[in-house]
C-alpha positions as a printed Julia matrix, in Angstrom:
358×3 Matrix{Float64}:
 -51.04   33.31  -43.75
 -48.46   36.06  -43.16
 -46.08   33.55  -41.59
 -46.32   31.31  -44.64
 -45.76   34.23  -46.96
 -42.69   35.31  -44.98
 -41.25   31.82  -45.19
 -41.84   31.7   -48.92
 -40.19   35.1   -49.29
 -37.11   33.85  -47.4
 -36.88   30.75  -49.56
 -37.31   32.86  -52.72
 -34.54   35.25  -51.67
 -32.16   32.42  -50.84
 -33.01   30.72  -54.12
 -32.25   33.86  -56.06
 -28.84   34.11  -54.33
 -28.18   30.36  -54.38
 -25.27   30.5   -56.78
 -23.38   33.12  -54.77
 -24.13   31.37  -51.47
 -23.06   27.98  -52.82
 -20.06   29.51  -54.57
 -18.93   31.29  -51.43
 -19.4    28.12  -49.42
 -17.41   26.03  -51.89
 -14.6    28.58  -51.99
 -14.47   28.61  -48.18
 -14.42   24.8   -48.06
 -11.63   24.66  -50.62
  -9.62   27.22  -48.64
 -10.29   25.29  -45.4
  -9.17   22.06  -47.06
  -6.01   23.73  -48.3
  -5.22   25.29  -44.93
  -5.99   22.05  -43.08
  -3.34   20.35  -45.16
  -0.84   22.71  -43.59
  -1.75   21.44  -40.1
   0.65   18.86  -38.75
  -0.56   15.36  -37.95
  -0.6    14.21  -34.33
  -0.6    10.58  -33.23
  -2.06    9.39  -29.93
  -0.66    6.5   -27.92
  -2.32    5.39  -24.68
  -1.79    2.86  -21.91
  -4.45    1.57  -19.53
  -3.97    0.08  -16.07
  -5.76   -0.59  -12.8
  -4.49    0.46   -9.4
  -3.2    -2.47   -7.35
  -4.42   -2.89   -3.79
  -1.84   -2.18   -1.11
  -2.64   -5.6     0.42
  -0.33   -7.06   -2.24
   2.6    -5.36   -0.52
   1.63   -6.56    2.94
   2.89   -9.8     4.51
   0.14  -12.36    5.09
  -0.89  -12.55    8.7
   0.02  -15.78   10.45
  -2.79  -18.23    9.79
  -4.56  -15.95    7.36
  -6.07  -17.58    4.27
  -5.07  -16.46    0.79
  -8.66  -15.83   -0.25
  -8.75  -12.75    1.98
  -6.14  -11.01   -0.17
  -7.4    -8.07   -2.24
  -5.74   -7.64   -5.62
  -7.44   -4.68   -7.27
  -7.41   -1.27   -5.65
 -10.42    0.52   -4.26
 -11.45    4.13   -4.81
  -8.65    5.55   -2.65
  -6.08    3.48   -4.56
  -7.5     4.7    -7.88
  -7.44    8.31   -6.68
  -3.84    7.87   -5.53
  -2.78    6.61   -8.95
  -4.65    9.45  -10.66
  -2.9    11.99   -8.42
   0.51   10.43   -9.06
  -0.1    10.38  -12.82
  -0.86   14.1   -12.79
   1.89   15.01  -10.34
   4.74   17.36  -11.01
   7.21   14.57  -10.3
   5.98   12.63  -13.34
   5.91   15.75  -15.52
   9.43   16.76  -14.49
  10.63   13.23  -15.15
   9.21   13.37  -18.69
  10.75   16.8   -19.27
  14.2    15.62  -18.26
  14.1    12.17  -19.85
  12.79   13.31  -23.24
  14.38   16.77  -23.29
  10.97   18.31  -23.97
  12.25   21.88  -24.15
  14.14   21.0   -27.31
  11.49   18.58  -28.57
   8.78   21.24  -28.44
  11.22   23.91  -29.59
  10.92   26.09  -26.5
  13.9    28.15  -25.46
  14.4    27.27  -21.81
  16.17   30.59  -21.22
  13.2    32.61  -22.46
  10.68   34.28  -20.21
   7.93   31.96  -18.91
   9.58   29.03  -20.71
   8.55   26.59  -18.0
   4.97   27.86  -18.03
   4.76   27.51  -21.79
   6.17   24.01  -21.61
   3.66   23.0   -18.92
   0.81   24.31  -21.06
   2.1    22.28  -23.97
   2.43   19.13  -21.86
  -1.03   19.59  -20.33
  -2.43   19.67  -23.84
  -0.56   16.64  -25.13
  -0.3    14.49  -21.98
  -3.67   13.53  -20.5
  -4.8    11.39  -17.57
  -8.39   10.14  -17.49
 -10.47    7.57  -15.66
 -12.26    5.11  -17.92
 -15.88    4.06  -17.43
 -14.54    0.81  -15.96
 -12.55    2.69  -13.28
  -9.17    2.14  -14.9
  -6.55    4.84  -15.42
  -5.7     5.84  -18.98
  -2.52    7.76  -19.77
  -2.29    9.22  -23.27
   0.36   11.2   -25.14
  -0.04   12.95  -28.49
   2.91   13.78  -30.66
   3.83   14.3   -34.3
   6.15   11.3   -33.98
   4.12    8.14  -33.21
   7.18    6.28  -31.89
   8.01    9.19  -29.56
   4.42    9.27  -28.24
   4.56    5.52  -27.54
   7.89    5.68  -25.74
   6.81    8.67  -23.68
   3.46    7.23  -22.53
   5.05    3.91  -21.48
   7.81    5.76  -19.62
   5.16    7.85  -17.84
   3.31    4.7   -16.75
   6.52    3.08  -15.48
   7.29    6.23  -13.51
   3.8     6.2   -12.0
   4.38    2.58  -10.96
   7.76    3.51   -9.45
   6.34    6.41   -7.43
   3.44    4.22   -6.26
   5.95    1.61   -5.12
   8.0     4.2    -3.25
   4.94    5.48   -1.42
   4.01    1.98   -0.27
   7.63    1.07    0.52
   7.96    4.26    2.55
   5.0     3.24    4.7
   6.43   -0.26    4.99
   9.79    1.11    6.11
   8.19    3.19    8.85
   6.25    0.16   10.06
   9.36   -2.0     9.85
  11.43    0.45   11.91
   8.63    0.62   14.47
   8.54   -3.17   14.7
  12.32   -3.39   15.06
  12.24   -0.92   17.93
   9.37   -2.83   19.49
  11.38   -6.07   19.26
  14.36   -4.4    20.93
  12.19   -3.14   23.8
  10.46   -6.48   24.23
  13.82   -8.27   24.25
  14.91   -6.0    27.1
  11.68   -6.74   28.97
  12.15  -10.48   28.41
  15.72  -10.3    29.78
  14.49   -8.45   32.87
  11.74  -11.02   33.31
  14.22  -13.9    32.97
  16.66  -12.29   35.43
  13.87  -11.73   37.95
  12.7   -15.32   37.6
  16.26  -16.61   38.03
  16.63  -14.5    41.18
  13.38  -15.82   42.67
  14.27  -19.41   41.84
  17.64  -18.99   43.56
  16.07  -17.22   46.53
  13.4   -19.87   47.13
  15.39  -22.86   45.85
  12.91  -23.53   43.1
  14.12  -25.15   39.9
  11.09  -27.11   38.77
   7.76  -26.38   40.35
   6.03  -29.6    39.33
   8.88  -32.04   40.07
   9.91  -30.38   43.32
   6.35  -30.23   44.56
   5.91  -33.96   43.88
   9.29  -34.76   45.43
   8.55  -32.81   48.62
   5.14  -34.42   48.87
   6.76  -37.89   48.77
   9.99  -37.3    50.71
   8.74  -35.3    53.68
   6.2   -37.9    54.93
   8.77  -40.66   54.34
  11.5   -38.92   56.36
   9.02  -37.96   59.03
   7.87  -41.56   59.29
  11.43  -42.82   59.6
  12.2   -40.18   62.21
   9.16  -41.01   64.31
   9.79  -44.76   64.02
  13.45  -44.4    65.03
  12.52  -42.15   67.93
   9.86  -44.6    69.14
  12.33  -47.51   69.09
  14.93  -45.43   70.95
  12.39  -44.43   73.61
  11.28  -48.03   74.03
  14.87  -49.29   74.34
  15.66  -46.55   76.85
  12.65  -47.54   78.91
  13.45  -51.27   78.86
  17.21  -50.91   79.36
  18.43  -51.86   75.96
  22.0   -52.53   75.05
  24.12  -49.32   75.01
  25.38  -49.94   71.46
  21.82  -50.38   70.25
  20.68  -47.26   72.08
  23.56  -45.32   70.58
  22.67  -46.55   67.11
  19.03  -45.51   67.29
  19.93  -42.25   68.97
  22.2   -41.44   66.05
  19.54  -42.53   63.54
  16.93  -40.39   65.26
  19.15  -37.32   65.16
  20.0   -37.91   61.51
  16.37  -38.31   60.49
  15.53  -35.22   62.55
  18.14  -33.17   60.73
  16.89  -34.48   57.4
  13.3   -33.71   58.33
  14.08  -30.19   59.59
  16.21  -29.45   56.53
  13.55  -30.77   54.14
  10.79  -29.01   56.07
  12.69  -25.73   55.84
  13.2   -26.13   52.12
   9.55  -27.03   51.66
   8.4   -24.0    53.62
  10.69  -21.79   51.5
   9.37  -23.56   48.38
   5.79  -22.9    49.41
   6.58  -19.27   50.11
   8.0   -18.76   46.62
   5.59  -21.05   44.76
   2.98  -18.41   43.84
   5.45  -15.64   42.82
   7.5   -18.08   40.7
   4.39  -19.72   39.23
   2.94  -16.36   38.18
   6.26  -15.18   36.78
   6.79  -18.41   34.83
   3.29  -18.07   33.39
   3.97  -14.45   32.45
   7.32  -15.43   30.9
   5.68  -18.18   28.84
   2.97  -15.86   27.51
   5.51  -13.12   26.83
   7.87  -15.55   25.07
   5.08  -16.88   22.83
   4.04  -13.36   21.86
   7.67  -12.38   21.36
   8.12  -15.31   18.96
   5.04  -14.19   17.01
   6.38  -10.64   16.87
   9.75  -11.84   15.57
   7.99  -13.91   12.93
   5.93  -10.87   12.02
   9.14   -8.84   11.74
  10.62  -11.43    9.36
   7.45  -11.27    7.27
   7.66   -7.47    7.14
  11.33   -7.62    6.12
  10.49  -10.14    3.39
   7.61   -7.99    2.14
   9.78   -4.87    2.19
  12.54   -6.5     0.15
  10.13   -8.21   -2.27
   9.2    -6.53   -5.59
   5.74   -5.0    -5.75
   3.75   -3.57   -8.64
   1.47   -0.71   -7.69
  -0.6    -1.2   -10.84
  -2.07   -3.95  -13.01
  -1.31   -3.32  -16.67
  -4.27   -3.81  -19.01
  -2.93   -2.31  -22.21
   0.58   -1.16  -22.98
   1.13    1.85  -25.18
   1.61    0.79  -28.8
   2.77    2.81  -31.78
  -0.32    4.36  -33.41
  -0.91    3.84  -37.11
  -3.61    6.45  -37.66
  -3.42   10.1   -36.73
  -5.62   11.37  -33.9
  -5.86   14.89  -35.29
  -6.5    17.08  -37.18
  -9.86   15.77  -38.44
  -9.66   17.52  -41.8
 -13.04   16.35  -43.08
 -14.74   17.71  -39.97
 -12.87   21.01  -40.33
 -13.9    21.38  -43.98
 -17.53   20.45  -43.31
 -17.65   22.71  -40.27
 -16.27   25.68  -42.19
 -18.65   24.97  -45.08
 -21.67   24.87  -42.81
 -20.6    28.0   -40.98
 -19.99   29.96  -44.22
 -23.27   28.74  -45.67
 -25.2    29.94  -42.63
 -23.35   33.27  -42.51
 -23.84   33.83  -46.26
 -27.54   33.04  -45.99
 -27.93   35.35  -43.03
 -26.05   38.12  -44.86
 -28.28   37.81  -47.94
 -31.43   37.97  -45.82
 -30.15   41.01  -43.95
 -29.27   42.79  -47.21
 -32.69   41.93  -48.6
 -34.38   43.24  -45.46
 -32.46   46.53  -45.54
 -33.27   46.93  -49.25
 -36.97   46.55  -48.59
 -36.85   49.09  -45.77
 -35.08   51.67  -47.99
 -37.62   51.08  -50.78
C-alpha cells in the first residue's frame, strides 16, 4: 500500500510541475535545434572490395588445370588488405595528394600539427570489414565530391601497394630462378664436356649403332680371317702355287690386322660403355629438367611483367547525395529526453527536501 501511495505522490508532484517541466524541455529542444543548425553537414562516400588471391599473380604450373586457380583471397589476404588500408603509407599518400593540412585548416608549422592531422584523419577515414568479409573504405567530408575522390584514391593506393608487395615477392623468386638457371647451365656444360671427353677416349659416338656394328662386323672379319688362314695352311701343306700362297698369306695378314684393330676398338668400347651410358642418361634427365626450368623462368617473367589487381572491386565510391551527419532530429530528441528526465528528477528532489524541512 505504501509503495502505491509513493507512486501516486510522485505522479501528483510531476503533474503539478508539468507545465514547467514541459516548458523547460521544449525550450531545451528549441535551443538544441537552433544549435544543431550551426553544425556543418558531413557526407560519407565508401568503396567496397574483396582481396584478390595471390594465385592470380602466379604463373600456371605446366600441365596444371585452370580450375585449380583461386580468385578470391583467404583470411590472410583479407588481413593483408586491411593492414595496407590502415597503413601510414596510405595516410601519408592522402595527406600529400589532397593537401590535407590546408583542407582541414591545420597549420603544419604548429606544435603537434601532424598528431592533430592524424586524429582528424582517423575520425574521417575509416576501414572496416563487412559481414561478408569484404573491405570497406569510407571517407567523410563537408564536400561530397572531395570525399568521393579521396576514398577512390585511397582504394587505388591500396591496390598499388598490394601489387608492389606481390611483385616484390615475384622479383625475389625470379632472381632466384635466374641464378638457378645460370648454375644449371654451368653444370650442363661440365656434363657435356665430360661426356665428349669420354666419347673421345673410348671412341664412342653412338652406343646403339656402334654396339650393333661391332656385333656384326667382328664375327664377319673373324670368319674371313679363319677361312683365309685355313686355306693358306692347306695350300702350304699340299704345295700350292707360290703366287696363290702369297695371295692368301697377304689376305690372312690383312684380315688379322682388321680383326685385331676391331677387337681393340670393341674392347675399348666395352670398357667405356657403362660410364658413357650412365652419363648420357644423366645428361638426358638433366636436359629435360633444365628445359622445364627455363620454361618455368619464362612463365615467371611473363607473370612478373603482366598487370595484376590485388583486389576485386565490388562498389566504387560515388558522390553522396544525403549527409551522413549530424542527425539533427536525434540530437533534438536526445536533448529533449535528457532535459525532461533531469527536470523531473530535480522537481522530485526539491519536493523531497521540502517535505523533510516541513
